[in-house]
C-alpha positions in Angstrom: 0.2 -0.3 0.1 1.6 3.7 -1.2 1.9 6.2 1.4 0.3 9.1 0.5 2.8 11.8 -0.7 2.4 14.4 2.2 2.5 11.9 4.7 5.3 12.3 8.1 6.9 9.1 6.7 7.5 10.2 3.2 8.0 14.0 3.4 10.7 12.8 5.8 12.1 10.4 3.2 12.3 13.1 0.9 13.7 15.6 3.0 16.7 12.9 4.0 16.8 12.3 -0.2 17.5 16.0 -0.7 20.8 16.7 -3.0 23.3 18.2 -2.0 25.1 21.3 -3.3 28.9 21.1 -5.5 30.3 22.0 -2.2 28.7 19.4 0.0 26.2 21.6 1.9 22.5 21.9 1.4 21.0 25.3 0.7 20.6 27.1 3.4 17.3 28.7 4.8 17.6 32.5 5.0 14.7 33.5 6.8 15.2 30.6 9.6 19.6 31.2 10.3 20.8 31.6 13.4 22.6 34.9 13.9 24.3 36.5 16.4 23.5 39.3 17.7 24.3 42.3 15.7 25.0 45.2 18.6 28.3 44.8 21.0 26.0 45.5 24.3 24.1 42.3 23.0 27.3 40.7 22.4 28.8 41.1 25.5 25.6 40.3 27.7 25.0 37.1 25.9 28.8 36.3 26.4 28.7 37.5 30.5 25.8 35.5 31.0 27.7 32.3 29.2 30.8 33.6 31.7 28.2 33.2 34.8 26.8 29.9 34.3 30.5 28.3 33.3 31.5 29.7 36.7 28.5 29.1 38.9 28.6 25.4 37.6 32.6 24.8 38.2 32.3 26.2 41.4 29.3 24.4 42.7 30.7 21.4 41.2 34.4 22.1 42.9 33.2 23.3 46.3 30.8 20.4 46.9 33.0 17.9 45.0 30.2 16.7 42.9 31.1 14.0 40.9 32.8 11.9 43.5 30.0 12.7 46.4 27.5 11.6 44.0 29.5 8.4 42.4 31.0 6.9 46.1 28.7 8.4 49.0 26.7 5.7 50.4 24.0 8.1 51.2 23.2 8.6 47.7 20.0 6.3 46.5 21.6 4.0 43.8 18.6 2.9 42.2 17.2 7.1 41.4 20.8 7.6 40.5 21.3 5.2 37.9 17.8 5.6 36.7 18.3 10.1 36.3 21.2 8.7 34.5 19.6 6.4 32.2 17.2 9.3 31.5 20.0 11.5 30.9 21.5 9.2 28.4 18.4 9.2 26.4 17.7 12.9 26.4 21.4 13.5 25.4 21.1 10.6 22.9 18.0 12.5 21.3 19.1 15.8 21.3 22.6 14.4 19.3 20.7 13.1 16.7 18.1 16.0 16.2 21.2 18.8 16.4 24.0 17.0 14.7 22.1 14.6 12.3 19.3 16.0 11.0 19.9 19.7 12.1 23.5 20.3 10.5 24.5 16.6 8.8 20.5 16.9 7.0 20.5 20.4 7.0 16.8 19.6 8.2 15.3 23.4 9.6 14.0 23.0 13.7 10.4 23.7 13.1 10.3 20.9 10.6 11.4 18.1 13.5 8.0 18.1 14.7 6.5 17.1 12.1 8.7 15.2 10.4 9.6 13.2 13.9 7.1 13.7 16.2 7.8 11.2 19.0 11.6 12.5 19.6 10.9 16.2 20.9 7.9 14.4 23.5 10.3 11.7 24.4 13.3 14.4 25.1 10.9 16.2 27.5 9.4 13.1 29.1 13.4 12.3 29.3 14.4 15.4 31.0 11.7 16.2 33.5 12.3 12.4 34.5 15.8 12.6 35.0 15.2 15.5 36.9 13.0 14.1 39.4 15.0 10.6 40.0 18.6 12.4 40.2 17.0 14.7 42.8 15.4 11.8 44.6 18.7 9.7 44.6 20.7 12.8 45.8 18.3 13.8 48.1 19.8 12.2 50.9 23.6 14.0 50.7 22.5 17.6 50.0 18.5 17.9 50.9 16.9 21.0 50.0 19.8 22.4 48.0 19.5 19.5 45.4 16.9 20.9 42.9 19.4 24.1 42.9 22.8 22.3 42.9 21.6 20.1 39.9 20.4 23.1 38.0 23.0 25.5 38.7 25.2 22.7 37.4 22.9 21.6 34.3 22.6 25.2 33.1 26.5 25.4 33.1 26.7 22.4 30.8 24.0 23.6 28.1 25.8 26.7 28.0 29.2 24.8 27.8 27.7 23.0 24.9 26.3 25.8 23.3 29.3 27.5 23.0 30.9 24.5 20.6 31.3 24.7 17.5 29.1 22.8 15.3 30.2 23.9 11.7 32.7 21.1 11.8 30.0 18.8 11.5 28.7 19.7 7.8 28.7 17.1 5.5 32.0 16.7 3.6 31.3 13.4 1.7 33.3 14.2 -1.3 30.3 14.6 -3.9 31.1 17.5 -6.0 33.4 19.3 -2.8 36.1 21.8 -4.3 38.3 20.3 -1.5 38.9 17.6 -3.3 
């Protein structure tokens, strides 16, 4: 039985099989390009915000000895903690798939993800929320009421570190007419 041409599966198949330009990249969509803030004040404030969250996460990790305590302290509820780590791994896997493979490799726009891969965003949201709860319950015996705040600061620092990684190196370079060859 043939699927209709406008079904999400056939649309995803067509988008994934698009032809690439001579330089090996797909045509960019100018209306949805991510642009850096144009004025110097906005760029400076964005940089200061990044430095603030990364510094706060580093201070929190250093002064609480976070990783050693989380992995070796006998007060940690191991089952909840490991469940939270598994959910974080699921969340990160979906994020890497969407951002690196779908976004940068296949050049599919963010606005089309929900239509083409309808399960990804809800599963990532659910696993992210459940991981926050699981990690909080698992680490609660160690830090008590400070656990949610500590996890929030560390997660924000991690997100800002990840957002600073230049992903242009992930663009497709498969040699199909590439001028670099």
